[in-house]
Each structure stands twice: as C-alpha cells, then as structure tokens.
Backbone as JSON Lines, residues from 0, in Angstrom:
{"i":0,"aa":"M","n":[-4.52,-8.0,-16.42],"ca":[-3.46,-8.92,-16.78],"c":[-2.89,-9.52,-15.47]}
{"i":1,"aa":"N","n":[-3.14,-10.71,-15.25],"ca":[-2.69,-11.41,-14.05],"c":[-1.48,-12.25,-14.41]}
{"i":2,"aa":"P","n":[-0.37,-12.06,-13.65],"ca":[0.85,-12.87,-13.97],"c":[0.65,-14.34,-13.63]}
{"i":3,"aa":"T","n":[1.23,-15.16,-14.37],"ca":[1.14,-16.56,-14.1],"c":[2.2,-17.01,-13.13]}
{"i":4,"aa":"G","n":[2.11,-18.22,-12.63],"ca":[3.11,-18.72,-11.69],"c":[4.57,-18.62,-12.19]}
{"i":5,"aa":"Q","n":[4.74,-18.94,-13.45],"ca":[6.07,-18.94,-14.05],"c":[6.56,-17.48,-14.14]}
{"i":6,"aa":"Q","n":[5.76,-16.55,-14.48],"ca":[6.12,-15.12,-14.53],"c":[6.52,-14.63,-13.15]}
{"i":7,"aa":"L","n":[5.77,-15.04,-12.12],"ca":[6.11,-14.59,-10.77],"c":[7.48,-15.12,-10.34]}
{"i":8,"aa":"I","n":[7.74,-16.37,-10.67],"ca":[9.05,-16.95,-10.32],"c":[10.21,-16.17,-11.02]}
{"i":9,"aa":"I","n":[10.0,-15.88,-12.24],"ca":[11.03,-15.08,-13.06],"c":[11.21,-13.77,-12.33]}
{"i":10,"aa":"I","n":[10.12,-13.06,-11.98],"ca":[10.25,-11.7,-11.38],"c":[10.95,-11.88,-10.01]}
{"i":11,"aa":"L","n":[10.6,-12.85,-9.24],"ca":[11.29,-13.04,-7.9],"c":[12.75,-13.33,-8.12]}
{"i":12,"aa":"L","n":[13.15,-14.08,-9.09],"ca":[14.57,-14.38,-9.37],"c":[15.3,-13.07,-9.78]}
{"i":13,"aa":"I","n":[14.65,-12.21,-10.57],"ca":[15.28,-10.95,-10.99],"c":[15.46,-10.07,-9.74]}
{"i":14,"aa":"V","n":[14.44,-9.97,-8.89],"ca":[14.55,-9.18,-7.65],"c":[15.67,-9.77,-6.77]}
{"i":15,"aa":"L","n":[15.78,-11.05,-6.69],"ca":[16.83,-11.67,-5.87],"c":[18.21,-11.31,-6.43]}
{"i":16,"aa":"L","n":[18.34,-11.36,-7.72],"ca":[19.61,-10.99,-8.32],"c":[20.04,-9.53,-8.14]}
{"i":17,"aa":"L","n":[18.97,-8.63,-8.28],"ca":[19.22,-7.21,-8.1],"c":[19.55,-6.85,-6.67]}
{"i":18,"aa":"F","n":[18.87,-7.35,-5.7],"ca":[19.04,-6.94,-4.3],"c":[19.85,-7.83,-3.48]}
{"i":19,"aa":"G","n":[19.94,-9.08,-3.81],"ca":[20.69,-10.04,-3.04],"c":[19.8,-10.61,-1.93]}
{"i":20,"aa":"A","n":[20.16,-11.81,-1.5],"ca":[19.39,-12.54,-0.49],"c":[19.4,-11.91,0.88]}
{"i":21,"aa":"K","n":[20.52,-11.19,1.2],"ca":[20.6,-10.58,2.52],"c":[19.76,-9.36,2.66]}
{"i":22,"aa":"R","n":[19.52,-8.64,1.59],"ca":[18.72,-7.42,1.65],"c":[17.22,-7.62,1.44]}
{"i":23,"aa":"L","n":[16.8,-8.81,0.97],"ca":[15.35,-9.08,0.75],"c":[14.49,-8.97,2.0]}
{"i":24,"aa":"P","n":[14.89,-9.5,3.09],"ca":[14.0,-9.32,4.27],"c":[13.81,-7.86,4.7]}
{"i":25,"aa":"D","n":[14.92,-7.06,4.63],"ca":[14.85,-5.65,4.93],"c":[13.96,-4.92,3.92]}
{"i":26,"aa":"L","n":[14.08,-5.29,2.67],"ca":[13.27,-4.69,1.64],"c":[11.78,-4.99,1.88]}
{"i":27,"aa":"A","n":[11.42,-6.23,2.22],"ca":[10.09,-6.6,2.43],"c":[9.49,-5.9,3.63]}
{"i":28,"aa":"K","n":[10.29,-5.8,4.66],"ca":[9.88,-5.1,5.88],"c":[9.61,-3.6,5.59]}
{"i":29,"aa":"S","n":[10.47,-3.05,4.86],"ca":[10.34,-1.59,4.48],"c":[9.07,-1.4,3.61]}
{"i":30,"aa":"M","n":[8.82,-2.27,2.67],"ca":[7.67,-2.19,1.86],"c":[6.34,-2.36,2.72]}
{"i":31,"aa":"G","n":[6.38,-3.29,3.65],"ca":[5.25,-3.52,4.55],"c":[4.97,-2.28,5.34]}
{"i":32,"aa":"S","n":[6.01,-1.67,5.9],"ca":[5.82,-0.46,6.68],"c":[5.3,0.66,5.9]}
{"i":33,"aa":"S","n":[5.74,0.76,4.66],"ca":[5.27,1.83,3.78],"c":[3.76,1.64,3.46]}
{"i":34,"aa":"I","n":[3.36,0.4,3.19],"ca":[2.0,0.13,2.9],"c":[1.08,0.4,4.1]}
{"i":35,"aa":"K","n":[1.56,0.0,5.27],"ca":[0.83,0.29,6.56],"c":[0.66,1.79,6.75]}
{"i":36,"aa":"E","n":[1.7,2.59,6.55],"ca":[1.67,4.01,6.74],"c":[0.72,4.65,5.7]}
{"i":37,"aa":"F","n":[0.75,4.17,4.46],"ca":[-0.15,4.67,3.44],"c":[-1.58,4.39,3.79]}
{"i":38,"aa":"R","n":[-1.92,3.24,4.25],"ca":[-3.28,2.87,4.63],"c":[-3.74,3.74,5.79]}
{"i":39,"aa":"S","n":[-2.88,3.98,6.74],"ca":[-3.18,4.81,7.89],"c":[-3.51,6.25,7.45]}
{"i":40,"aa":"A","n":[-2.71,6.79,6.59],"ca":[-2.85,8.15,6.07],"c":[-4.09,8.24,5.22]}
{"i":41,"aa":"T","n":[-4.46,7.19,4.52],"ca":[-5.63,7.18,3.7],"c":[-6.9,7.2,4.61]}
{"i":42,"aa":"K","n":[-6.87,6.44,5.69],"ca":[-8.01,6.41,6.55],"c":[-8.17,7.73,7.29]}
{"i":43,"aa":"E","n":[-7.08,8.36,7.67],"ca":[-7.16,9.7,8.26],"c":[-7.73,10.75,7.3]}
{"i":44,"aa":"A","n":[-7.31,10.67,6.07],"ca":[-7.82,11.59,5.08],"c":[-9.29,11.42,4.85]}
{"i":45,"aa":"M","n":[-9.71,10.19,4.8],"ca":[-11.17,9.88,4.6],"c":[-11.96,10.36,5.8]}
{"i":46,"aa":"A","n":[-11.45,10.22,6.96],"ca":[-12.16,10.68,8.22],"c":[-12.18,12.18,8.21]}
{"i":47,"aa":"D","n":[-11.11,12.85,7.86],"ca":[-11.17,14.32,7.79],"c":[-12.14,14.9,6.73]}
{"i":48,"aa":"E","n":[-12.15,14.15,5.61],"ca":[-13.09,14.54,4.53],"c":[-14.55,14.37,4.97]}
{"i":49,"aa":"D","n":[-14.79,13.29,5.68],"ca":[-16.17,13.09,6.22],"c":[-16.61,14.11,7.23]}
{"i":50,"aa":"S","n":[-15.65,14.49,8.08],"ca":[-15.97,15.47,9.1],"c":[-16.07,16.9,8.47]}
{"i":51,"aa":"D","n":[-15.36,17.1,7.46],"ca":[-15.42,18.49,6.83],"c":[-16.65,18.74,6.05]}
{"i":52,"aa":"S","n":[-17.21,17.67,5.48],"ca":[-18.37,17.84,4.56],"c":[-19.67,18.03,5.48]}
{"i":53,"aa":"P","n":[-20.44,19.03,5.09],"ca":[-21.67,19.33,5.9],"c":[-22.67,18.15,5.8]}
{"i":54,"aa":"S","n":[-23.34,17.84,6.89],"ca":[-24.39,16.9,6.83],"c":[-25.66,17.43,6.31]}
{"i":55,"aa":"E","n":[-26.6,16.55,6.07],"ca":[-27.86,17.04,5.53],"c":[-28.59,17.97,6.56]}
{"i":56,"aa":"S","n":[-28.5,17.65,7.82],"ca":[-29.13,18.51,8.83],"c":[-28.51,19.89,8.87]}
{"i":57,"aa":"D","n":[-27.28,20.01,8.55],"ca":[-26.62,21.31,8.61],"c":[-27.03,22.15,7.41]}
{"i":58,"aa":"Q","n":[-27.5,21.56,6.34],"ca":[-27.88,22.24,5.12],"c":[-29.33,22.68,5.15]}
{"i":59,"aa":"G","n":[-30.03,22.36,6.19],"ca":[-31.45,22.84,6.34],"c":[-32.43,21.96,5.49]}
{"i":60,"aa":"H","n":[-32.11,20.75,5.19],"ca":[-33.03,19.86,4.51],"c":[-33.96,19.2,5.41]}
C-alpha cells in the first residue's frame, strides 16, 4: 500500500501540528541518526555472523 501525494501531505500536516515547526528539524536529525546507527549495527552483526560461520574448507569438504 503506497500512500498518495495527498495522503503524505495530510500526514505531514498532522506531524507538524503534533510536534510544532520548531521541533521538526531536531526530530528529523534524531531519526536520521537513529537510522544511521541501526544500519551500522546491522552491518556489524552481518560481519560477525559471516566470521562465526565455518567456511567450506574448515568443514573438510
């Protein structure tokens, strides 16, 4: 379900009313930092998982 342009405008107006215009930049910055941290943690977890799993040469194949 993809929101249409009109639905996005309504959502943005509701967010603006809830948080106010002064807090929106801080909120966006905080969300961006959270997404960046999540991606970093996901990459680290994937790298750890890859290094923990035995390779085919370690299994004697």
